[in-house]
C-alpha positions as CSV (number, residue, x, y, z in Angstrom):
1,M,53.8,-11.1,153.8
2,K,54.1,-10.5,150.1
3,Q,52.2,-7.3,150.4
4,V,54.6,-6.0,153.0
5,N,57.6,-6.8,150.8
6,R,55.9,-5.0,147.9
7,L,55.3,-2.0,150.2
8,I,59.0,-1.9,151.2
9,F,60.0,-2.2,147.5
10,L,57.7,0.6,146.6
11,V,59.0,2.9,149.4
12,V,62.6,2.3,148.1
13,F,61.6,2.9,144.5
14,V,59.7,6.1,145.2
15,F,62.6,7.3,147.4
16,L,65.1,6.8,144.6
17,L,62.8,8.6,142.1
18,L,62.6,11.5,144.4
19,M,66.3,11.6,145.1
20,C,67.0,11.5,141.3
21,A,64.6,14.5,140.8
22,V,66.1,16.5,143.7
23,D,69.7,15.8,142.3
24,I,68.7,17.0,138.8
25,Y,67.1,20.1,140.2
26,L,70.1,21.0,142.3
27,T,72.6,20.2,139.5
28,Q,70.7,22.6,137.1
29,K,70.1,25.3,139.7
30,S,72.1,28.5,139.0
31,F,74.3,29.9,141.7
32,Q,74.9,33.2,140.0
33,N,74.2,35.1,143.2
34,A,76.9,33.1,145.1
35,D,79.4,33.7,142.3
36,R,78.8,37.5,142.5
37,Q,79.2,37.3,146.3
38,Y,82.7,35.8,146.3
39,R,83.8,38.2,143.6
40,V,82.6,41.2,145.7
41,S,84.4,39.6,148.6
42,I,87.7,39.5,146.7
43,N,87.4,43.1,145.7
44,R,86.8,44.1,149.3
45,I,89.7,42.1,150.5
46,E,92.1,43.9,147.9
47,K,91.0,47.2,149.1
48,A,91.3,46.2,152.8
49,V,94.8,44.8,152.3
50,T,96.0,47.9,150.6
51,V,94.8,50.0,153.5
52,F,96.3,47.5,156.0
53,E,99.8,47.6,154.3
54,K,99.8,51.4,154.4
55,E,99.0,51.5,158.0
56,K,100.8,48.4,159.3
57,K,103.7,48.5,156.9
58,R,103.3,44.7,156.5
59,A,101.0,42.1,155.0
60,P,98.2,40.6,157.1
61,V,99.2,37.3,158.5
62,N,95.9,35.6,157.7
63,L,92.3,36.3,156.9
64,E,91.3,36.3,160.5
65,E,93.7,39.3,161.2
66,L,92.3,41.2,158.2
67,I,88.7,40.6,159.5
68,Q,89.6,41.7,162.9
69,Y,91.4,44.8,161.5
70,T,88.5,45.9,159.3
71,G,85.8,44.9,161.7
72,M,83.4,44.3,158.9
73,G,82.6,40.7,159.5
74,E,83.4,37.6,157.4
75,Y,83.8,37.7,153.7
76,S,81.2,35.6,151.9
77,Q,82.6,32.2,150.4
78,V,86.3,33.2,151.1
79,T,88.1,30.6,153.1
80,G,91.7,31.9,153.4
81,L,94.2,34.7,152.7
82,Y,97.9,34.0,152.1
83,S,100.8,36.3,151.2
84,I,104.5,36.1,150.1
85,A,107.0,38.9,149.8
86,P,109.0,38.5,146.6
87,A,112.0,40.5,148.1
88,D,112.4,37.9,150.8
89,H,112.1,34.8,148.6
90,T,113.6,33.3,145.5
91,K,111.8,33.5,142.2
92,Q,111.2,29.8,142.5
93,D,109.5,30.1,145.8
94,V,107.2,32.9,144.3
95,D,106.4,30.7,141.4
96,D,105.6,27.7,143.6
97,F,103.4,29.9,145.8
98,L,101.4,31.2,142.8
99,R,101.1,27.7,141.2
100,E,100.4,25.7,144.4
101,E,97.3,23.5,143.9
102,M,94.7,24.4,146.5
103,S,91.0,24.9,146.2
104,D,89.7,27.6,143.8
105,Y,91.7,30.8,144.4
106,A,92.5,34.2,143.0
107,V,95.8,36.2,142.9
108,F,96.6,39.8,143.2
109,A,99.7,41.9,144.0
110,T,100.4,45.1,145.7
111,G,103.7,47.0,145.8
112,E,105.5,44.6,148.0
113,Y,103.5,41.4,148.3
114,Y,101.7,38.8,146.3
115,Y,98.4,37.6,147.7
116,K,96.4,34.5,147.2
117,I,92.7,34.3,148.2
118,T,91.0,30.9,148.4
119,Y,87.2,30.5,148.1
120,R,84.5,28.1,147.5
121,S,83.4,28.0,144.0
122,D,80.0,27.3,142.4
123,K,81.0,23.6,141.9
124,Q,82.0,23.1,145.5
125,I,78.8,24.5,146.8
126,K,76.8,22.3,144.4
127,G,78.9,19.3,145.4
128,Q,78.5,20.0,149.1
129,M,74.7,20.7,148.6
130,L,74.3,17.4,146.7
131,L,76.3,15.5,149.3
132,L,74.3,16.9,152.2
133,V,70.9,16.3,150.6
134,N,71.8,12.8,149.4
135,T,73.3,11.9,152.8
136,M,70.2,13.2,154.7
137,G,68.0,11.4,152.2
138,F,69.6,8.0,152.6
139,V,69.8,8.4,156.3
140,M,66.0,9.0,156.3
141,L,65.6,6.0,154.0
142,A,67.6,3.8,156.3
143,V,65.4,4.9,159.3
144,V,62.2,4.2,157.4
145,L,63.5,0.8,156.3
146,V,64.6,-0.2,159.8
147,F,61.2,1.0,161.1
148,L,59.3,-1.0,158.4
149,F,61.5,-4.1,159.0
150,Y,60.8,-3.7,162.7
151,I,57.1,-3.6,162.2
152,K,57.3,-6.6,159.9
153,Q,59.3,-8.7,162.2
154,K,57.8,-7.7,165.6
155,I,54.2,-7.1,164.7
156,L,53.1,-8.3,161.3
157,M,55.0,-11.6,161.2
158,P,53.7,-12.7,164.7
159,F,50.2,-11.7,163.8
160,Y,50.5,-13.5,160.5
161,C,51.5,-16.7,162.3
162,L,48.3,-16.4,164.4
163,S,45.9,-15.6,161.7
164,E,44.9,-19.2,161.2
165,V,44.2,-19.8,164.9
166,P,40.8,-18.2,165.1
167,Y,39.7,-19.9,161.9
168,E,40.8,-23.3,163.3
169,L,39.1,-22.6,166.6
170,S,35.8,-21.8,164.8
171,K,36.0,-25.2,163.1
172,G,36.4,-26.8,166.5
173,N,40.1,-27.6,166.2
174,L,41.0,-27.0,169.8
175,T,44.3,-28.9,169.7
176,I,46.1,-26.4,167.4
177,P,49.5,-25.7,169.1
178,L,50.4,-22.2,170.0
179,K,54.1,-21.5,170.4
180,E,55.2,-19.5,173.5
181,N,55.8,-16.0,172.4
182,R,57.6,-13.3,174.4
183,N,56.8,-10.6,171.9
184,R,56.1,-7.3,173.7
185,F,53.2,-6.6,171.4
186,F,51.5,-10.1,171.2
187,G,52.9,-12.0,174.1
188,R,49.8,-11.3,176.3
189,F,47.5,-11.8,173.3
190,V,49.0,-15.2,172.5
191,W,48.8,-16.1,176.2
192,G,45.2,-15.2,176.3
193,L,44.5,-16.9,173.0
194,D,46.0,-20.1,174.3
195,L,44.1,-19.8,177.6
196,L,40.9,-19.4,175.5
197,R,41.7,-22.5,173.5
198,E,42.4,-24.5,176.6
199,N,39.1,-23.2,178.2
200,L,37.2,-24.1,175.1
201,E,38.8,-27.5,175.0
202,E,37.9,-28.1,178.7
203,Q,34.3,-26.9,178.0
204,K,34.1,-29.2,175.1
205,I,35.3,-32.2,177.1
206,R,32.9,-31.2,180.0
207,E,30.0,-30.8,177.6
208,L,30.7,-34.2,176.1
209,E,30.8,-35.8,179.5
210,L,27.6,-34.0,180.5
211,Q,25.9,-35.0,177.3
212,R,27.0,-38.6,177.8
213,E,25.8,-38.6,181.4
214,K,22.5,-37.1,180.5
215,K,22.1,-39.6,177.6
216,V,22.7,-42.5,180.0
217,L,20.3,-41.0,182.5
218,L,17.7,-40.4,179.9
219,L,18.0,-44.0,178.6
220,S,17.9,-45.4,182.1
221,L,14.8,-43.3,183.0
222,S,13.2,-44.1,179.7
223,H,13.6,-47.7,180.5
224,D,12.2,-47.3,184.0
225,I,9.2,-45.5,182.7
226,K,8.3,-48.5,180.5
227,T,7.4,-50.6,183.6
228,P,4.6,-48.3,185.0
229,L,3.5,-47.6,181.4
230,S,3.1,-51.4,180.8
231,A,1.2,-51.7,184.0
232,I,-1.1,-48.8,183.1
233,K,-1.7,-50.3,179.7
234,L,-2.5,-53.6,181.2
235,Y,-5.0,-52.2,183.7
236,A,-6.6,-50.1,180.9
237,R,-7.1,-53.1,178.7
238,A,-8.6,-55.0,181.6
239,L,-11.0,-52.2,182.3
240,S,-11.9,-51.9,178.7
241,K,-12.8,-55.5,178.6
242,N,-14.8,-55.2,181.8
243,L,-12.8,-58.0,183.6
244,Y,-13.3,-56.5,187.0
245,H,-17.0,-56.8,188.1
246,E,-16.6,-55.9,191.8
247,E,-16.4,-52.1,192.6
248,H,-13.7,-52.5,195.2
249,K,-11.6,-54.2,192.5
250,K,-12.2,-51.4,190.1
251,L,-11.3,-48.9,192.8
252,E,-8.1,-50.8,193.5
253,V,-7.1,-50.8,189.8
254,A,-7.8,-47.1,189.6
255,C,-5.6,-46.5,192.6
256,N,-2.8,-48.6,191.0
257,I,-3.1,-46.5,187.9
258,N,-2.8,-43.3,189.9
259,D,0.3,-44.7,191.7
260,K,1.9,-45.6,188.3
261,V,1.1,-42.1,186.9
262,D,2.8,-40.6,190.1
263,E,5.7,-42.8,189.4
264,I,6.0,-41.6,185.8
265,E,5.7,-38.0,187.0
266,G,8.6,-38.6,189.3
267,Y,10.7,-39.9,186.5
268,I,9.8,-37.0,184.3
269,S,10.7,-34.6,187.2
270,E,14.1,-36.2,187.4
271,I,14.6,-35.8,183.6
272,V,13.6,-32.1,183.8
273,K,15.8,-31.6,186.8
274,A,18.8,-33.2,185.0
275,F,18.4,-31.1,182.0
276,N,18.0,-27.9,184.0
277,E,20.8,-28.3,186.5
278,D,24.4,-27.4,185.6
279,F,23.6,-26.6,182.0
280,L,26.0,-23.7,182.4
281,H,29.3,-24.0,184.2
282,F,30.7,-20.9,186.0
283,E,34.3,-20.4,187.1
284,V,34.8,-17.7,189.8
285,T,38.1,-16.7,191.4
286,N,37.2,-15.1,194.7
287,G,39.5,-12.7,196.5
288,E,39.9,-9.2,197.6
289,V,38.3,-6.6,195.2
290,Y,38.5,-2.8,195.4
291,I,34.9,-1.7,194.7
292,K,36.0,1.6,193.3
293,E,37.9,-0.1,190.5
294,V,34.7,-2.0,189.6
295,L,32.5,1.1,189.6
296,E,35.1,3.2,187.8
297,Q,35.1,0.7,184.9
298,I,31.3,0.7,184.8
299,R,31.3,4.6,184.7
300,E,34.0,4.8,182.0
301,Y,32.1,2.3,179.8
302,Y,28.6,3.5,180.1
303,E,28.9,7.3,180.3
304,D,29.6,7.5,176.5
305,K,27.2,4.8,175.6
306,M,24.4,6.4,177.5
307,V,25.1,9.7,175.7
308,L,24.9,8.0,172.4
309,N,21.6,6.3,173.4
310,Q,20.4,9.6,174.8
311,I,19.7,8.1,178.2
312,E,20.2,10.1,181.4
313,F,22.9,8.2,183.4
314,S,24.2,8.9,186.9
315,M,26.1,7.2,189.7
316,G,25.9,8.1,193.3
317,D,28.8,8.8,195.5
318,Y,31.0,5.9,196.5
319,R,34.1,5.4,198.5
320,D,36.7,2.7,198.0
321,C,36.6,-0.4,200.1
322,L,37.6,-4.1,199.9
323,V,34.8,-6.6,199.1
324,Y,34.9,-10.3,198.7
325,G,34.4,-11.7,195.1
326,D,35.7,-11.9,191.6
327,K,36.4,-8.4,190.0
328,D,35.7,-9.5,186.4
329,R,32.6,-11.5,187.4
330,L,31.2,-8.7,189.4
331,I,31.7,-6.3,186.5
332,E,30.0,-8.9,184.3
333,V,26.9,-8.9,186.7
334,L,26.6,-5.2,186.7
335,Q,26.9,-4.9,183.0
336,N,24.3,-7.6,182.5
337,I,21.8,-5.8,184.7
338,I,22.5,-2.4,183.1
339,E,22.1,-3.9,179.6
340,N,18.7,-5.2,180.7
341,A,17.9,-1.8,181.9
342,I,18.7,-0.3,178.6
343,K,16.8,-3.0,176.7
344,Y,13.6,-3.2,178.8
345,G,13.4,0.3,180.3
346,D,11.8,3.3,178.6
347,G,15.2,4.8,177.7
348,K,14.8,7.9,179.9
349,K,16.9,7.4,183.0
350,I,19.2,4.8,184.5
351,W,21.1,5.4,187.7
352,L,23.3,3.5,190.3
353,E,23.1,4.0,194.1
354,M,25.6,2.6,196.5
355,E,25.5,2.0,200.3
356,R,27.9,0.5,202.7
357,E,26.6,-1.3,205.8
358,D,28.1,-3.2,208.6
359,E,29.2,-6.3,206.7
360,E,27.7,-5.6,203.3
361,Y,28.1,-3.4,200.3
362,K,24.9,-2.8,198.2
363,I,24.6,-1.5,194.7
364,W,21.2,-0.7,193.3
365,I,20.7,-0.5,189.5
366,C,17.5,1.4,188.8
367,N,15.7,2.4,185.6
368,T,12.5,4.1,184.7
369,G,9.7,2.6,182.6
370,C,9.2,-0.8,184.1
371,K,6.4,-2.8,182.5
372,L,6.9,-6.1,184.3
373,P,3.9,-7.3,186.2
374,N,4.4,-7.7,189.9
375,K,3.3,-11.4,189.8
376,E,6.2,-12.2,187.4
377,L,8.9,-10.5,189.6
378,P,9.8,-13.6,191.6
379,H,10.6,-15.5,188.4
380,I,13.0,-13.1,186.7
381,F,16.1,-15.0,188.1
382,D,14.8,-18.4,186.7
383,S,16.5,-19.9,183.7
384,F,14.9,-19.3,180.4
385,F,12.2,-17.1,181.9
386,R,11.2,-14.1,179.9
387,G,8.6,-11.6,181.2
388,S,5.5,-10.5,179.3
389,N,7.2,-7.1,178.9
390,V,9.8,-8.4,176.4
391,E,7.5,-7.9,173.5
392,K,9.6,-8.6,170.4
393,R,13.0,-7.9,171.9
394,P,15.4,-10.8,171.3
395,G,16.8,-12.7,174.3
396,S,17.5,-16.0,175.9
397,G,16.1,-15.5,179.4
398,L,19.5,-16.4,180.9
399,G,21.0,-13.0,181.8
400,L,19.6,-12.6,185.4
401,Y,19.8,-16.3,185.9
402,I,23.6,-16.2,185.3
403,C,23.8,-13.0,187.5
404,R,22.2,-14.9,190.4
405,Q,24.5,-17.9,189.9
406,L,27.6,-15.8,189.8
407,M,26.6,-13.9,193.0
408,H,26.0,-17.0,194.8
409,L,29.3,-18.3,193.8
410,M,30.8,-15.1,195.2
411,E,28.8,-15.6,198.4
412,G,26.7,-12.6,197.6
413,E,23.1,-12.1,196.7
414,I,20.9,-10.3,194.1
415,T,17.3,-9.1,194.7
416,S,14.8,-7.2,192.7
417,A,11.9,-4.9,193.4
418,I,9.4,-2.8,191.5
419,V,9.0,0.7,193.2
420,P,5.8,2.6,192.1
421,E,6.2,6.3,191.5
422,E,4.0,9.0,189.9
423,N,2.8,7.7,186.6
424,D,5.7,5.3,186.5
425,H,7.3,2.2,187.9
426,I,11.0,1.8,188.8
427,M,12.8,-1.5,188.4
428,S,15.4,-1.8,191.1
429,I,18.0,-4.6,191.1
430,C,20.2,-4.8,194.2
431,V,23.6,-6.5,194.2
432,V,24.9,-7.4,197.6
433,V,28.6,-8.3,198.3
434,H,30.4,-8.9,201.5
435,L,32.9,-6.6,203.0
436,I,36.4,-7.8,204.0
């Protein structure tokens, strides 16, 4: 926050410097043209008054009457016209009229009247200009400061308070408290961050429980394996010392060894199964999903990306309908498949085709340049399986496995096929969801 305070101080300092420079410039600026204008206006008024008296046999009541009489428009910088007839007033009244303190004025006399013309002088114009410029400048400064303080209080301060949270989460500190925040800019962000922290904490607890269960299972199975291993070791020692002379006895021992090996294989299968099952936990919230919203998000995301990757991308016609599933998870499945198409295809063409049947909605994701052998196709949805076509591309072999698990949790299905074409093979992944 020190940087923000320095920025605010710098803004104020620069503003004051600019205002000082503007004030100095306006103070030294010459208004000679303005001075000439009001002198010209006074001369015009004197001539107009002389003509008015001759015709009307009286003095004009005010400046407005004279302007209306002459029809020549306003007089520059002149603000008023006042008159007094010496014959109708005492000498003291005339003296008071001529010496009355008003704004800057000029006096002239005709045969029967004295006239006083008030005007705005160079000093007045300068003062008004300086006042106007400084007032506008300080209003602008106040607006900028209010804006900066608003950003500081409503955006930067809440963000600063959250700056340590990702760092603490990266260290594994999942108990860091997050205060409830109704900030219009960060309220949803804080809520999402707190939800992420809770999910990470739950996953950590679940992972620890799973590891503990697997460790107990491993220790138990390891202990159980010792028994058949001891028996095999005993039989092997007996055979090595030729303790069994009868052939039927040797055959019996061999059968026992085979049984013990089968028993060990059973324990190993349980270990493998325990370490392959539920190593990933998926949460799916099923409900009504508008399929058009899903496909529109896919279109918006991949149209630009495909252009950047110079891949021809298209999506068939689709109409909106309600399907059963989890919108976010369904988008995740489609994204996973399309990313695989980008990674393992030939980079020429990827397209989506949609079809609505009686009770199902099918989405095919197809790409050219499939190099996966047909014999490996049944295994692409297995965990940690990577086909021989991956070459040196990085990956974990879990993408399609996760897609299958998610589709099963949404009561849908996912299948694959390799379609031969002229000088090419098309990889086609079909995602099936139920209509509502």
